[in-house]
C-alpha positions as CSV (number, residue, x, y, z in Angstrom):
1,X,139.1,99.2,132.1
2,X,135.9,97.3,131.1
3,X,132.4,98.6,131.6
4,X,131.8,96.1,134.4
5,X,135.0,97.2,136.2
6,X,133.7,100.8,136.3
7,X,130.8,99.7,138.5
8,X,132.2,99.5,142.1
9,X,131.3,97.3,145.0
10,X,131.3,93.6,145.8
11,X,129.9,91.3,143.1
12,X,126.9,89.2,144.2
13,X,124.9,86.6,142.2
14,X,121.8,87.9,140.5
15,X,118.9,85.9,141.7
16,X,115.3,86.3,140.6
17,X,115.9,89.3,138.3
18,X,115.7,87.5,134.9
19,X,112.6,89.6,133.9
20,X,114.3,92.8,134.8
21,X,117.5,91.8,133.0
22,X,115.3,90.9,129.9
23,X,113.7,94.4,130.1
24,X,117.2,96.0,130.4
25,X,118.4,94.0,127.4
26,X,115.8,95.5,125.1
27,X,117.5,98.9,125.2
28,X,120.9,97.7,123.9
29,X,119.1,95.5,121.3
30,X,117.2,98.6,120.0
31,X,120.5,100.6,120.1
32,X,122.2,98.0,117.9
33,X,119.3,98.4,115.5
34,X,120.1,102.1,115.2
35,X,117.5,103.5,117.7
36,X,119.1,105.8,120.4
37,X,118.4,104.7,123.9
38,X,118.4,106.1,127.4
39,X,117.9,103.6,130.3
40,X,117.3,104.8,133.8
41,X,117.6,102.4,136.8
42,X,115.7,103.9,139.6
43,X,114.6,102.6,143.0
44,X,115.2,102.7,146.7
45,X,118.6,101.8,148.2
46,X,119.4,98.1,148.4
47,X,117.0,96.8,145.8
48,X,119.8,95.6,143.5
49,X,120.2,98.3,140.9
50,X,124.0,98.0,140.9
51,X,123.8,94.2,140.6
52,X,121.4,94.5,137.7
53,X,123.7,96.9,136.0
54,X,126.7,94.6,136.6
55,X,124.8,91.7,135.0
56,X,124.1,93.8,131.9
57,X,127.7,94.8,131.7
58,X,129.2,91.3,132.1
59,X,131.1,89.9,129.1
60,X,128.5,88.4,126.8
61,X,125.7,90.5,128.4
62,X,123.4,92.7,126.4
63,X,125.8,95.7,126.5
64,X,128.9,93.7,125.5
65,X,131.0,95.8,123.1
66,X,129.0,98.9,123.7
67,X,130.0,102.2,125.2
68,X,128.0,102.6,128.4
69,X,127.8,105.8,130.4
70,X,126.6,105.6,134.0
71,X,126.5,107.7,137.1
72,X,125.0,107.8,140.5
73,X,123.9,110.3,143.1
74,X,123.4,110.4,146.8
75,X,120.2,111.5,148.6
76,X,120.6,114.9,150.2
77,X,118.8,115.8,153.4
78,X,116.7,118.8,152.5
79,X,115.4,119.4,156.1
80,X,114.7,122.9,157.2
81,X,116.6,122.4,160.5
């Protein structure tokens, strides 16, 4: 299974996120140069974090040929009721 196949959900085109993808590409470039990297994609639901990750993991993308670990979490209602 490829890195991209590990990210679930429908694939949508990435529009207007070239700057974010460029920023994301800097991490793998530094890692290839021998500098360990940790990249955190954070933001509200629906802003396109998964789509941005998919674009980075696409064949020929900045993470091509690299081992990529990723995870996710769900918000928990911490109400007192």
